[in-house]
C-alpha positions in Angstrom: 253.4 63.6 72.4 256.8 63.6 70.7 259.4 65.9 72.0 262.9 66.6 70.6 266.2 68.1 71.8 269.3 69.1 69.9 272.7 68.9 71.4 275.8 70.5 69.8 279.0 68.5 69.7 282.0 70.7 68.9 284.3 69.2 66.2 287.9 69.5 67.5 289.9 68.5 64.3 289.8 69.2 60.6 287.7 72.3 60.8 289.1 73.8 57.6 287.8 71.2 55.2 284.1 71.7 55.8 283.6 75.1 54.1 283.7 73.6 50.6 281.0 71.1 51.5 278.7 73.8 52.8 279.3 76.1 49.9 278.7 73.4 47.3 275.5 72.3 49.0 274.1 75.8 49.1 275.1 76.3 45.4 273.1 73.2 44.5 270.2 74.5 46.6 270.2 77.8 44.7 270.3 75.9 41.4 267.3 73.7 42.3 265.3 76.7 43.6 265.5 78.3 40.1 264.5 75.0 38.5 261.4 74.5 40.6 260.4 78.1 40.3 260.7 77.9 36.5 259.3 74.5 35.8 256.4 74.3 38.3 253.8 77.0 37.9 251.5 75.5 40.5 252.8 73.8 43.7 249.6 73.6 45.7 248.8 70.0 44.9 252.4 68.8 45.2 254.0 67.2 48.2 257.7 66.7 49.1 257.3 63.0 48.3 256.1 63.7 44.8 258.3 66.7 44.0 261.6 64.9 44.6 261.4 62.3 41.7 259.9 65.0 39.4 262.9 67.4 39.9 265.4 64.5 39.8 264.2 63.7 36.3 264.9 67.3 35.3 268.4 67.6 36.7 270.0 64.1 37.3 271.2 61.8 34.5 270.7 58.1 35.0 270.7 55.0 32.8 266.9 55.3 32.3 267.2 59.2 32.1 270.4 59.9 30.1 269.5 63.4 28.9 267.8 65.5 31.6 266.7 68.9 30.7 269.1 70.6 33.1 272.2 68.4 32.4 274.5 71.2 33.6 273.6 70.1 37.2 275.7 66.9 36.9 278.5 68.9 35.3 278.6 71.5 38.1 278.0 69.1 40.9 279.8 66.0 39.9 279.3 62.9 42.1 276.9 65.0 44.3 275.6 62.6 47.0 272.0 61.4 46.3 270.9 62.2 49.9 272.2 65.7 49.6 270.4 66.1 46.3 267.1 64.9 47.7 267.5 67.0 50.8 268.2 70.1 48.7 265.2 69.4 46.5 262.9 69.2 49.5 264.3 72.4 51.1 264.1 74.3 47.8 260.4 73.1 47.3 259.5 74.5 50.8 261.2 77.8 50.0 259.4 78.3 46.7 256.0 77.4 48.2 256.6 79.9 51.0 257.5 82.6 48.6 254.4 82.0 46.5 252.2 81.9 49.5 253.7 85.2 50.7 253.3 86.8 47.3 249.6 85.7 47.1 249.0 87.3 50.5 250.7 90.5 49.3 248.5 90.6 46.3 245.4 90.2 48.5 246.6 93.0 50.8 247.2 95.3 47.8 243.8 94.5 46.3 242.0 95.2 49.5 243.9 98.5 50.1 243.2 99.8 46.6 239.5 98.8 46.9 239.3 100.9 50.1 241.0 103.9 48.4 244.1 103.6 50.5 247.7 104.0 49.5 249.7 100.7 49.4 253.5 101.1 49.7 254.4 97.7 50.9 257.0 96.1 48.6 256.3 92.6 47.1 258.3 89.7 48.5 261.1 88.3 46.3 262.3 84.8 45.8 265.6 84.6 47.6 267.9 82.1 45.8 271.0 82.6 48.0 270.9 80.7 51.3 273.2 79.6 54.0 271.7 76.3 55.0 273.3 73.4 56.9 273.0 69.9 55.4 271.9 66.7 57.2 274.3 63.8 57.1 272.3 60.6 56.8 273.6 57.5 58.5 275.2 54.9 56.4 275.6 57.1 53.3 277.0 60.3 54.8 277.8 59.6 58.4 279.2 56.6 60.3 279.8 56.8 64.1 283.0 54.9 65.1 282.9 55.7 68.9 281.3 58.0 71.4 283.6 60.9 70.3 284.7 59.9 66.7 282.9 59.5 63.4 283.4 59.5 59.6 281.5 61.9 57.4 281.5 62.3 53.7 282.8 65.8 52.6 283.9 67.6 49.5 287.7 67.9 49.6 290.2 68.4 46.8 287.4 68.2 44.1 286.2 64.8 45.3 283.7 63.4 47.8 285.8 61.6 50.4 285.3 60.1 53.9 286.9 62.3 56.6 287.6 61.2 60.2 286.4 63.7 62.8 286.6 64.0 66.5 284.0 65.8 68.6 283.3 66.6 72.2 280.9 64.3 74.0 277.8 65.5 75.8 276.4 64.1 79.0 273.2 62.5 77.9 272.0 61.9 81.4 272.6 65.4 82.5 270.9 66.8 79.4 267.8 64.6 79.9 268.1 62.6 76.7 269.2 59.3 78.2 267.6 56.4 76.2 266.1 58.8 73.7 266.3 58.0 70.0 269.3 59.6 68.2 268.6 61.1 64.8 270.8 62.0 61.9 273.3 64.8 62.6 273.6 68.2 60.9 276.8 70.0 60.2 276.6 73.6 61.7 279.0 76.5 61.4 279.2 79.2 64.1 281.8 81.8 63.4 284.9 79.7 62.6 283.9 76.7 64.6 282.0 73.6 63.3 279.5 71.5 65.3 277.6 68.3 64.9 274.0 69.1 65.8 272.4 65.8 66.8 268.7 65.8 67.7 267.2 63.3 70.1 263.5 62.5 70.3 261.2 60.6 72.6 257.5 60.1 73.3 256.3 61.8 76.5 253.0 61.2 78.2 251.7 64.4 79.7 250.2 64.3 83.2 246.5 63.4 83.5 246.2 64.0 87.3 242.6 64.9 88.3 242.0 68.5 89.2 241.3 67.5 92.8 244.8 66.2 93.2 246.8 68.6 91.1 249.5 70.9 92.2 249.7 74.1 90.2 252.7 76.4 89.7 251.4 79.9 89.0 253.9 82.2 87.3 253.6 86.0 87.1 256.0 87.4 84.6 256.8 91.1 85.2 259.2 94.0 84.7 260.3 94.3 88.3 261.0 90.6 88.8 261.5 88.3 85.9 259.1 85.8 87.4 257.3 85.3 90.7 256.1 81.7 91.2 253.8 80.1 93.8 252.6 76.5 94.2 249.0 76.0 95.0 247.1 72.7 95.6 243.4 71.9 94.9 242.3 73.3 98.3 244.0 76.7 97.6 246.8 76.1 100.1 250.1 77.8 99.1 252.8 75.2 99.3 255.8 77.3 98.1 256.8 80.5 96.5 259.9 82.0 94.9 261.2 85.1 93.3 263.4 85.0 90.2 265.4 87.9 88.9 268.7 88.8 87.3 269.6 92.3 88.6 273.2 92.2 87.4 272.4 91.2 83.9 269.6 93.7 83.6 271.8 96.5 84.9 274.6 95.6 82.4 272.0 95.3 79.6 270.7 98.8 80.5 274.2 100.2 80.5 274.9 98.8 77.1 271.6 100.1 75.7 272.3 103.6 77.0 275.7 103.6 75.4 274.1 102.5 72.1 271.5 105.2 72.3 274.2 107.8 73.0 276.2 106.6 70.0 273.1 106.7 67.8 272.3 110.2 68.9 275.8 111.3 67.9 276.1 109.5 64.6 272.5 108.7 63.5 271.3 105.1 63.0 274.3 102.7 63.2 274.4 98.9 63.1 276.8 98.5 66.1 277.0 94.7 66.0 279.2 94.4 69.1 276.6 96.3 71.2 273.7 94.2 69.9 275.7 90.9 70.3 276.2 91.7 74.0 272.6 93.0 74.5 271.1 89.9 72.9 273.4 87.7 74.9 272.1 89.2 78.1 268.5 88.8 76.8 269.1 85.1 76.1 270.7 84.6 79.5 267.6 86.1 81.2 265.3 83.8 79.2 267.3 80.7 79.9 267.9 81.3 83.6 264.3 82.3 84.3 263.0 79.2 82.5 265.4 76.9 84.2 264.5 78.3 87.7 260.7 78.0 86.9 261.1 74.3 85.9 263.3 73.5 88.9 260.8 75.1 91.3 257.9 73.3 89.7 259.7 69.9 89.7 260.8 70.4 93.3 257.2 70.6 94.4 255.9 67.9 92.0 253.6 70.2 90.0 251.4 68.9 87.3 250.6 72.2 85.6 252.4 75.5 85.0 250.0 78.5 84.6 250.9 81.7 82.8 249.0 84.8 81.8 248.3 85.2 78.1 250.5 88.1 77.2 250.5 87.8 73.4 248.5 91.0 72.6 249.6 93.7 75.0 248.7 97.2 73.8 251.6 99.6 73.8 250.6 102.5 76.2 250.7 106.1 75.1 249.1 109.4 75.9 250.1 109.7 79.5 253.1 110.7 81.6 255.8 108.0 81.6 254.3 106.2 78.6 257.6 106.5 76.7 259.6 105.0 79.5 257.1 102.2 79.9 257.2 101.4 76.2 261.0 101.2 76.3 260.7 98.7 79.2 258.1 96.6 77.4 260.3 96.5 74.3 263.0 94.6 76.1 260.6 92.3 78.0 261.1 88.8 76.7 257.8 87.4 78.1 256.9 85.2 75.1 260.5 83.9 74.9 260.3 82.8 78.5 256.9 81.1 78.1 258.0 79.2 74.9 261.2 78.0 76.6 259.3 76.9 79.7 256.8 75.1 77.5 259.5 73.1 75.8 261.2 72.2 79.1 257.9 71.4 80.8 256.7 69.0 78.1 260.0 67.1 78.4 259.1 66.4 82.0 255.4 65.6 81.4 254.0 68.8 82.7 251.2 70.8 81.1 251.1 74.5 80.2 248.0 76.6 80.8 247.5 80.2 79.8 244.7 82.4 81.3 243.1 85.7 80.7 245.3 88.3 82.4 242.4 90.6 83.2 242.6 91.9 86.8 245.1 89.4 88.0 247.3 92.3 89.2 244.6 94.9 89.7 242.6 93.0 92.3 243.8 91.6 95.7 244.1 87.9 96.1 242.1 87.9 99.3 239.0 89.3 97.5 239.1 92.7 99.2 238.9 94.5 95.9 241.2 96.7 93.8 244.7 97.5 94.9 246.9 100.6 94.6 250.5 100.4 93.6 253.4 102.4 95.0 255.7 104.5 92.9 258.1 101.6 92.0 255.1 99.4 91.2 256.5 96.5 93.3 254.1 96.8 96.3 250.3 96.7 96.4 248.2 98.4 99.0 244.9 96.5 99.6 241.7 98.3 100.5 242.0 96.9 104.0 245.4 98.6 104.4 247.5 95.5 104.0 250.7 96.0 102.0 251.8 93.0 99.9 254.1 92.2 97.1 252.3 93.0 93.9 253.6 90.2 91.7 253.1 87.6 94.5 249.5 88.7 94.9 249.1 88.3 91.1 250.5 84.8 91.2 247.9 83.9 93.9 245.2 85.1 91.5 246.6 83.1 88.6 246.8 79.7 90.4 243.1 79.2 91.4 242.0 79.1 87.8 243.2 75.5 87.7 242.9 74.6 91.3 239.2 75.3 91.6 238.3 74.2 88.1 237.1 77.6 86.9 238.0 76.8 83.3 235.1 74.3 83.1 232.6 77.1 83.2 232.1 79.6 80.4 232.1 82.6 82.7 232.6 83.0 86.4 233.1 86.0 88.6 234.6 86.1 92.0 235.9 88.9 94.2 239.5 88.3 93.1 239.5 88.0 89.3 237.4 87.5 86.2 238.0 84.6 83.9 236.6 83.8 80.4 236.7 80.5 78.7 237.8 81.8 75.3 241.1 83.0 76.7 242.2 79.7 78.1 244.3 77.1 76.3 245.9 73.8 77.2 249.3 72.8 75.8 
């Protein structure tokens, strides 16, 4: 399978001359969106390859096409690079198709609601013409690398398209895992007042095909108490390793900021508070990245072939019992899907597979087959029916691992004393 990574290279000089290029590119994108929406009533049978020459005939004057219908494009965007023009056409085509698809779905929802005699208050989608998109600089025409840390890019400066020499910070390709990967065309990205070259690298990775009898499985239980509890289990059911991953400091600081935000909102009503949200989201991203990195390190250390998660995509929000409100608040900040997606990306780069199982009874039943467990008040310990007290998340990870180790996914339904598994909930990736 093909995998890709993007590395950011900070541009250290001439950071003030790039704004005009980005603004002009987005103005051209807005112009082309209007042209496609007006001229093409049906886009279902069109492709990007077919739409580019069709739109160019409408907006771009050439020797064989001296009088295009929208000749003001050449007047507004004089000497606009051809690669930028074609890139903007492809991007605009995708945005128009997306809008029309969303509008069609809205019409179907409205029609269904009215046929059922229900009120329909959902507003229709609108075609957004103003965008802040970052262009790709194609090699040879828009970008020429002169060394590991210097390059030339074509930018719009002083009402003309000129080549500008730039310097950028180098990334350690070996450390970032893209050594000997194919380097693609860069993209100019703006973050705040800083500019970066975002260069993507791609490679073909062969995922592991180790037989089940020889596999090592890293079973991961994501939770609210600990970010993740991992255990490595081989085909015989032997536990080869285990680890607990948590970020108590970050979670405590995030909770403090959230409480301050709630206090401010109670006093002043709904407020945007961008500084609060910037810090809260920063802690959330740190938790996702740190947890994912530790899971991958642990799995790679033990030579695992598969990483197993619970399928947590459709968790019902609890209500109607004491403590439900507090639990809903915790679930709202639980980045379970973000961690799984990040681990999936990192695991595929190392040739590991990802497996998701039905979460039913993985935490409710004891791993030794003794039956249901009871939780303590903090929900971190589980008391077995035999009287044994064990870590609840660790017991759940022991229940998750055997799904692969014992090949239970081959059978449509199997019941054992520990957990129940159903074929329809399992998925390879």
